[in-house]
C-alpha positions, 0 to 999 in steps of 0.5 A, spaced: 555 463 450 561 462 454 559 460 462 563 468 464 558 472 459 552 468 461 554 470 469 555 477 466 548 477 463 545 474 468 548 479 473 547 486 469 538 483 468 539 482 477 542 489 476 537 493 471 532 491 477 536 493 482 537 499 478 529 500 476 528 499 484 531 506 485 524 509 481 519 506 486 519 508 493 521 506 499 513 508 502 507 508 499 502 512 500 496 509 502 491 513 503 483 512 505 479 515 499 473 515 502 471 522 498 465 523 492 470 524 486 468 532 484 467 533 477 470 540 479 477 540 479 477 546 483 474 541 489 477 535 487 481 530 492 482 525 487 485 530 481 491 531 487 491 524 488 492 523 481 497 529 480 501 526 487 501 520 483 506 522 478 511 523 483 510 519 488 507 512 489 499 512 491 495 506 492 488 509 494 483 506 497 475 507 494 469 506 497 463 509 493 458 506 499 461 503 503 463 498 498 463 498 492 454 499 491 450 496 486 451 500 480 457 503 476 459 510 477 461 515 471 464 520 476 469 514 480 470 510 472 473 517 471 477 518 476 480 511 477 482 511 469 486 518 470 489 517 477 491 510 475 494 513 468 497 517 472 501 510 475 496 510 482 493 504 484 486 502 486 483 498 492 476 497 493 474 498 500 469 492 504 467 491 510 468 485 513 464 486 519 470 482 525 469 476 521 462 476 523 460 478 515 457 472 511 464 471 507 458 470 501 457 478 502 464 479 503 466 475 495 459 478 492 462 485 493 469 482 491 466 481 484 461 488 483 468 491 484 471 486 479 464 488 475 464 496 475 472 498 476 479 496 474 481 496 481 488 493 483 485 490 489 481 489 495 481 492 502 478 489 507 475 492 513 473 491 519 478 486 521 479 481 526 484 480 530 482 475 535 487 468 532 480 464 532 478 468 526 483 467 522 481 462 519 475 466 516 480 471 513 485 465 511 478 462 506 477 469 505 484 471 502 484 463 498 477 465 494 479 472 492 486 469 489 483 462 486 478 466 482 481 467 475 478 475 476 482 477 481 487 472 481 493 478 481 489 482 487 493 486 493 489 484 498 489 489 504 486 488 511 484 492 517 485 490 523 488 496 526 491 494 531 497 488 533 494 481 531 497 474 531 502 473 527 498 468 523 494 473 520 501 474 515 499 470 511 491 472 510 492 479 506 498 481 503 497 487 507 496 488 513 494 495 517 497 493 524 496 501 526 491 506 525 490 511 531 491 518 533 495 518 539 502 515 541 505 513 535 512 515 538 510 510 542 508 506 538 512 499 538 510 493 532 511 486 533 516 482 535 515 478 530 514 484 525 522 483 523 521 477 519 517 480 513 519 485 510 516 492 509 512 491 504 506 487 508 505 492 513 501 499 513 500 505 518 494 510 518 495 516 522 490 521 522 488 528 527 496 529 526 495 536 526 502 540 522 506 538 518 512 537 522 509 532 526 507 528 519 514 530 517 516 526 524 510 521 523 513 518 515 521 518 519 517 514 524 514 510 520 522 509 515 524 506 522 519 500 524 519 496 517 512 500 514 512 499 507 505 503 506 503 509 511 498 515 510 498 521 515 491 526 515 490 533 521 483 529 518 480 528 525 473 524 528 468 523 526 470 521 520 478 522 519 478 520 512 472 524 508 478 529 506 486 529 504 490 533 509 492 541 508 500 538 508 498 533 502 504 536 497 509 536 503 507 530 505 507 527 498 515 530 497 516 527 505 515 520 502 519 520 495 525 522 499 524 517 504 531 513 502 532 505 500 538 504 502 537 497 501 537 497 494 543 501 495 548 496 498 545 491 492 547 495 487 554 496 490 555 489 492 553 486 486 558 491 481 564 490 486 562 482 484 561 484 477 567 487 476 571 483 480 568 477 476 571 481 468 578 483 472 578 475 472 576 473 466 580 479 462 573 481 460 
């Protein structure tokens, strides 16, 4: 094969990858699914997530019992199987008590998720944002990633607020905003601009109307946020239902464009055209 044909093959492969990117979403819905997977299809938020996962990227945080519980629950097994078959991803909730919980207990919960369910990652909640606790979370991350049974997991962590840049290496995705007010005036940490959007997640609750939800989605799209959830559910537990505007939220998120991929695709096509003209192929 000639050099130009090799180049064209390589470029073609890159462009193919970019074309596949158009089947993805700029923002993934990150749902704290802290509700039981009812067996009644008329009353199952898991079923609603499964329907949405066929058209938009959804990652659900499962939480059977403030963690994995002590035994397999077949209702969760069935719900997870259907949800993942529809294209969704599932991560398991594990509390860390702001860096005070014994790492052995955290890792034991991770191991139970691995044994009980087919999951795609772990959600480390109650995360500290104290610089002195970076080592605690770095050790957890390294332990999970070096265990063959969980090496492929995506690790999410949730300080729910700004965190020092040193925490970036302790998780694949960090929740840097979890609140119910003032999102319009929220300003991301300046250091966050150095990292791609898929490093960051925002969780918004008590967002009352569909119009306010849509405004929040638009704001998140401009704030380098790769994972987002907006709900009109409220305290004391804002994560025990899906929002009444769930379908509208799925549509709003699926409509967020991928402008960078489009520009790369156009540039790649232009380069390939020039090369073909130059070499008469």
